[in-house]
N, C-alpha and C positions, 0 to 999 in steps of 0.2 A: 393695586396698579390701575392707572386709568385706561379706559377703553375709548376715550375721546380721540378721534383721528387728528385733532389739532393740538393735543397735549401730549407731551412726553411722559413716560412712566416714571422717570427720575428727572425732574427739572434741575438744571445746573446754571451757575452764574455766568460761566464763560465756556460755551460749547466748543468754540474754535480751539482754544488752548488745551482742553481736555481731549479733544480729537487728535491733536498733534501728539500728546503724551501717549495715548493708546496706540497710535500707529507706530511711534518709536519703539515701544516695547514689542509690538507684534513683529515689525521688520527685524529687530535685533534677534528675536528668537528664531525666525524662519531662516535668516541668513546663516545662522550657526548650524542649521541642519544640512546645508550644502557647501558652506565655505571651507569645511575641513577636507573635502574630497581631493582637492588639488594638492594639498600639503601632506598627504599620506607618505610619499616617497622620503620627504625630508624628516618626517617623524620617524620613519623606519630607521634611517641612518643615525638620527640623533638619539634615539632611545635603545638602539641595538635590537630592534624587533625583526621578526621575519615577516615576509609578505603575507602569510596566513593569519598571523596574530595581530598585526598592525590594523587590520580591517575591524577589529573589536572596538576601535576608537569610534567608528561609525555605528556599528551594530548595537553597542551598549547604549548609546543615546537614543536610537530609534525604539529599542525595546523598553527602555525606561519610560519614555514619553508615551508609547502606545499603551502601556499598562496603566499609566496614571490618568490619562484623558478621560476614560469613562466615569471616573468618580468626581469630576470637576463639579457637577452640579450638587452633589451630596456635601462635599467640603465647603462649597460657597454658601450653602444653606446653614451649615452647621457653625461656621465661624464668621460668616459675613463675606459677601463678595469683595468688598473693599479691602478687608484684611487679607484675604487670600491673594488678591492682585498684588498687593504691596509685598507680601511674603514671597511671592513667585519672582518678582523683580529682584528683591534682595538675594534670594537663593541663587538665581540665574547669574547675577553679576558677581557674587562672591565665588561661585563655583567656576566661572570663567577665568577669574584671577588665579584660582587654584590650578586650573588646567594648564595655565601658562608657566607655573612654577613646577610642574611634575617632573621628577628626576627619573621616573621608570614608566614602562608601559602599564604595569599593574596600577600605579597611582593615577595615571591619566585616565584609564578606563573607569576607575572608581569615581573620579571627579566628574567624568562624563555622565555617569549614571545619576549623580546629584543634579547635574545640569539638566538632563533629560526630565527628571522628576519635577524640577521647578519649572522648566519651560513649558511642560505639557499643559498647564493651566492658563498660560498667557493667551493663547489663541482663542479658545472658546469664551473666556472672560472678556476679551477685547471685543469679540463679535456681539456678545450680550450687552456690553456697555453702549456700543454704537446704536443698538436698537433701543435701549432703555432711555438714552438721553435725547433721542429724536422722536418727534411725533410720528405716528404710523404713516402720514402722508409723505414724509420725507425719508422713509425707509429705503427706497430705491437709491437715492443719492448716498445715504449712509453706507449701504452695502457696497456701492461703487467704490467709495473712498477706502473702506476696509478691504475690499477685494484687491485693490491695486498693490497693497503691500504683499498679499498672499501670492499673487501671480508674478510680480516683478522681482521680489527678493530672491526666488530661486535662480532667476536669470542672472542677476547681478552677483550672487554668491561666488561662483567660480571665477569671475573677473577680479573681484576684490580679493579673494583668496590667492589667486595667482600673483597679483601685484604685491601683496604683502609678503608672500613667501619668497619671491624672487628678489625683492629689494630689501627686505628686512630679515625675518626669521619666522618659522612656523608659530612661535609663541604669540606673535601679534595678531593672528586670526581670533585668538581669545582675548587678548588685552584690549582690543578695539571695543569690546563690549562694555568695559569698565565705565568710561565717561558717559556712554550713552545710557547705561543702566542707572547711573547716579542722577543724571538729568531727568530721566523718566520717573524715577522714584519721588524726586522733589515735587515734580509737577502733579503726579497722581496723589501724593500726600496732601497737596494744597487743594485740589480740585475734585477729587473723585468721591461721589456719594456711594452709599451702600444700599443694597437691596435688604429687605427685612430678613432677619435671622429666623430660621425654621428648625426646630429640634426634631428632625425626623430620624427614624431608626435606620441603622445601616445593615443591609443584607450581606453579611460576611460571605456566606456560602455561595450566593449568586455571583458576587463580585470575584471570589476566588475562581470559580468556574470560567467566567468571562475573561479574567486575566490570564488564566492558563491557556485558553483558546488563542488569545492574542499573542502571547509570548511564544507559544509553540509554532503558530502559523508564521509569525515574523521571522523566527529563527530558521524555519524551514526555507522561507523565501531568500533570506540573506545568505544561507550557506548551501542552498541547492545546487547552484552552477558549480561551485567549487568541489562539491562531493558527488557530482554526476547523478544528482536527483535520486530516483528510486533504485539506483544500483547500490545505494548506501543504506546500511541499516540505521544510521542516525536519522536520515530524512524519512525513512519509513515510520520509525518510532515517533518522531515529531509530528508527522501527519496524522498518525493514529491517535496521539494525545489531543491534538487540535480538534479532530472530528468528534472524538468522544466527549470532550469538554463542551463544545457548542451544542451537541445533541442533548446532553443533560441540562444545559442551561436553558435551551428552548422548552424543555418539559417543566423546569423550575419556574420559568416566567409565566407559563400557562396555568400552573396549579397553586403556586405559593402566594402568601400574603406579604405585603410590604416589600416587594422586590426593589433592589437598589436602582433599577431603571423602571420608570412608570410604564405600565402596559399601554397607557395612552399614546406613548411615543411610537409604539410599533402598530397601533391601530390608526395612526394618522397617515392617510394615503400619500399626502404631499411630501411628508418628511421621509417616509420609506423610499418613495420613488426618487426623491433628491438624493438619498444616501447611495442608491444604485447608480445614478447618473454622476455623482461625485466620484465614485470608484472609476467609472469610465473616463471622467475628466482627469483624474490622477494618472491613469494609465497613459493617456494620450499626451499630456503635458510633460510628465516627469520622465517617461521613457524616452521622449524626444530629446529632452535636455541631457539625458544620460548618454544617448547615442551620438548626438551631433558634435560635441567638442572633440572626442577622439577621432571621429571621421574626418572632421576638418583638418586635424593635425596629421593624421596617418596617411590619408589619401591625397588631400590637397596640399599638405605641407604648410599650413598656416601656423604662425606661433601661437602660443596659448593666449596672448593678449589680443592678437588679430582675431583669433577664433571667437573670443568673447565679444569683440566689437561687432562682428558679423551677426552674432546672435542677439545683440541689444535691440535692433528694430523690432523684435518680437515684443519687447516691452512697450514700444510705441503703439503697436497694434492692440495690445491689451488695454492701454489707457483710452484709446478711442473706442474700443469695443465696449468697455464699461460705461463710458460717458453716453454713448448712443443707446446701449441697452437699458440703462436706468431711466433715460428720458422716454424711450419708446414704451417701457413698461407701464407708463402712466396713461397711454392713449390706446394701446392695442393689447390683445390677449398675450400675456407674457409667455405662455407656452410656446407660441410661434417663434418668439425671440430666442428661447432655449433651443428649439429644433434648428433654427437657422444657424445658431452658434455651433451646434454639433456638426451640421452639414459643412460649414466653413472649415472646421477642424479636420473633418474627413477629407475635404477637398485639398487642404494643405499637404496632407500626407500623400494624396494621390499626385500632387504636383512634384513631390520629392521623388516619386518613382521614375520620373522623366529626367532625373539628373544623370550626367555622364562624367567620365573621368576627365574630360577636357572641356571645362566650362568656366565662365567668369563667376563673379560673386553675386551678380544680380539675382539669379534663381534662388540662392540662399536667402537673400534679403526678402524677396517677394514672398516666398512660402512662409517665412517667419512672420511677416506682417499679416498675412491672411490667417494663420493660426492664432496669432495674438488677438486679432479681431474676433474670431469665433470664440476663443476661450474667455475673453473679457465679457462679451455679450452673454455667453452661457453661464459664466460663474455668478455674475451679479443677479441676473433674473432668476437663476435657480435658488439662490439664497432667499430672494424675496418670496417665491412661491412656497418654499419650505416653511417659512415662518408666518405666512398669511393665515393659515388655519390652526397655528399652534398658540396655545395660551401663553401669556407672558410668564407665568410661573414655570413653564417648562422650557423656557428659552435656553438656559445654560446647559441643561441636559441635551436638548436638540442640537445646540451648537457643538457640544462635545462629540456627539455621534457623527455629525457631518464632517468634523475635522478628523475623526478616526477613520472615516470612510475614504477621505482623501489620502491619508497616510497609507492605508491598506492598498488603495489603487496604485499609488506610487510604487510601493514595494512589489506588487504583482507585476506591474508594467515593466519595471526595470528587471526583475528576475526573468520573466518570460521572454522579452525582447532581446535581452543580452545573452540569454541561453540559446535562443534561436539564431542569433547572429553567429555565435561560435560554431554551431552545428552546420548551419548553411554554408558558412565559409569553408569548413572542411569538405563538405559535399561538392561545392562548386570548384574547389581547388582540384579535387580528384577528377571531376568531369573535364576541366580545361586541360589538365596535365595529360589525361588519357588521349586528347586529340593533338598533342604536341609530338609529332612523330619524327623519325630521323629523316624521312623524305622532306619534311618542311624545313628541317634545320641541317641540310646536307653539308654546309661548310663546318658545322659543329658536330660531325659524327664522332663516335667514340674514339676512332684512330686519330682524327685530327685534334681532338681535345688533348689526348695524350701527348701529341707533339708540341702543343702550345704551352704546356706546363701550367704555371700559376695563372697565366692569362686565359687559358681555357677554363680553369676553375671559376675565374671572375666573370667570364661570359655566361657560364651556367648559373651562377648566383644571381646575375642580372635578369636572366630569363625567368628564374624561379621567383625573383622578386616582382616581376611584372605579372606573373600568374597569380601570385598572392594578392597583388593590388586589384586585379580584375575580379578575382573570386570574392574578395572582401566587398567590392562595390556591389556585386550581385546580391550578396547576403544583406547588405543594407537596404537595397531596393526591395528585396522580399519582405523585410521587416516593415518598411513604409507601406507596402501594399496591404499586408495583413492589418496594420494600424488603420488604414483607410476603411477597410471593409468592416472591421469590428465597430468602429465608431459610427459608420453609416447604419449598421444593423441595429444599433441602440437607439436610434432616433425616435422610433414608435413608443418607446417607454415614456417619453415626455408627456404623451397624451393620457397616461394613467393619472396624472395629476388633475385635481379639480380646477376648473375655470376660475380664475381669481376675479373678485370684484374690482372694478376700475378704481384707481386711486386718484382722487382729485388733489392736485398740487397748488399751493399758493406760490406764485412766481417769485415773490420777494424772499420768502423763507427758503425756497429751494435754491435760489441763487446764493443765499447766505451759507447754507451748508455745503454747497458745491465749492465754494471758496474757502 
């Protein structure tokens, strides 16, 4: 592979069309990780499932994808990156069609596992392709284009899912993938080159350890809130298995030969730091996206579609953040851009701590745009820094680890902040209710309520509803405050990365890739 900054590692005839094809596959896969959330109640009634069991539609997909992501590099080297990309698109498209035809929850979960296994390879492969088909001097713009799908797709997923579910049926959240998948496959078949095939040995023991850690850890996070965390033996066992597996894996990586993940990956300071920052970015971005839709609907009484529209400006912020970040990365130290992005993300969470029960929609839009700007600038420059010091041969493995880190961050963020929301809601409700005394509600004393009959009961229900609303608002503000503090405290991690060399851009070529 070429190290010439003006020459791509894998030259192609039509870079623009191939970029479109890569992004179509990427967006299709990411949308499917969030689009199903809003359709769960419809699936529950349509498949005769319970509230506990229907969540396996989400959990099975996440688990399958998380287990498969780490071996992307090995499989790509073994059968060819082009063949793996095409097989992944076929598998994802066919399994999406099967999901729409599922007649029982068991079948749907089985098809979602196949969908997760197929889709796991798409994201790291798409990132590798974007780096391989562009010369190093254009990597900032390539990562900006690739990152837009990563950041905007989760925002659009609930909106599209809500529209399809309300106006058609839940099956359409899977059927929509079929035409996109077919178009993507045809374009990739025509345009996509392949990296050289390398017959490297597979470290089965190391992979099983890592997969066990990922599966146990993800399962613990997904089920922790429902099982009351460490009050449940299930969660204790899952935590113990995860801790033991990662400990043995670390020893194995340090002592074994031919490990399935190269030790060079974990010796690369930029990549390891980027993985830590990616976890933080996943926590901030995806926990916010999990908290805000129900908040807007339950507290401010927006419809699902209106809530989605109010969250859409975050995507505009992401767009401009990536455009600005990728351009600035060519003239200033990219570490400062990452730090600024994290500071903006922290500031947006701090802005949300000032929300009140009686406010218009402008603060929601403003904080969303600020967070989008920060996340866009953070994401694109962090990927540039991660791959600056990584050899081209390790790009696919590096991309898989970065995407796995984002998935783990999203799972940790959602589990922690949703769990804290429930606990703080109960605590705040008890505090507020303890201060609602008979003296303050003299017209509604027990004797008066008894005389009013059903009207008295309705009055007390209204009071309790308002207490619930205020307690829930306090719980959300507590979450936003913690999110702001955690993000701010992680800013110094950025400067563990090596200072990158300045990337000289040719203006004509950078304009071409930007378009």
